[in-house]
C-alpha positions as CSV (number, residue, x, y, z in Angstrom):
1,X,30.0,-11.9,-106.0
2,X,27.3,-11.7,-108.6
3,X,27.8,-7.9,-109.1
4,X,31.6,-7.6,-109.2
5,X,32.3,-11.2,-110.2
6,X,34.8,-11.5,-107.3
7,X,34.9,-11.1,-103.6
8,X,37.9,-10.1,-101.5
9,X,38.8,-13.0,-99.1
10,X,42.0,-11.9,-97.3
11,X,45.7,-10.9,-97.7
12,X,48.0,-14.0,-97.7
13,X,51.7,-14.6,-97.7
14,X,52.8,-17.8,-99.5
15,X,56.0,-19.7,-98.8
16,X,59.0,-17.9,-100.4
17,X,57.1,-14.6,-100.8
18,X,58.4,-11.4,-99.3
19,X,55.0,-9.7,-98.8
20,X,51.3,-10.5,-99.0
21,X,48.8,-10.2,-101.8
22,X,45.0,-9.9,-101.8
23,X,43.1,-13.2,-102.5
24,X,39.7,-13.2,-104.1
25,X,36.9,-15.8,-104.5
26,X,35.4,-16.0,-108.0
27,X,33.5,-18.5,-110.1
28,X,35.3,-20.7,-112.6
29,X,32.9,-22.2,-115.2
30,X,34.5,-25.6,-114.8
31,X,35.3,-25.8,-111.1
32,X,32.8,-23.5,-109.4
33,X,34.0,-21.1,-106.6
34,X,37.8,-20.9,-106.3
35,X,40.3,-18.5,-104.6
36,X,43.4,-17.0,-106.2
37,X,45.4,-13.8,-106.3
38,X,45.6,-11.3,-109.3
39,X,48.2,-12.2,-111.9
40,X,50.2,-10.1,-114.4
41,X,49.9,-6.5,-115.4
42,X,46.2,-6.9,-116.2
43,X,45.6,-8.3,-112.7
44,X,43.6,-11.3,-114.0
45,X,42.2,-14.0,-111.8
46,X,43.1,-17.5,-113.0
47,X,41.5,-20.7,-111.7
48,X,44.3,-22.6,-109.9
49,X,42.5,-25.9,-110.7
50,X,42.4,-25.2,-114.4
51,X,46.1,-24.1,-114.2
52,X,47.1,-27.4,-112.6
53,X,45.1,-29.4,-115.2
54,X,46.9,-27.5,-118.1
55,X,50.3,-28.2,-116.5
56,X,49.4,-31.9,-116.1
57,X,48.3,-32.2,-119.7
58,X,51.6,-30.5,-120.9
59,X,53.6,-33.1,-118.9
60,X,51.6,-35.9,-120.5
61,X,51.9,-34.6,-124.1
62,X,55.5,-33.5,-123.8
């Protein structure tokens, strides 16, 4: 993980999905090692824990 910054874990199919996507393990500065799939055209890996925290703060602040 130190060279590429990410490591392939497996292909997963989530509820409501038609197909599967590759999931990768990577380091989040705030949460340590997390697993997620590439998002958007730039195929970025977002920390799912950071994402949930941002959503929660949006709900609290309106």
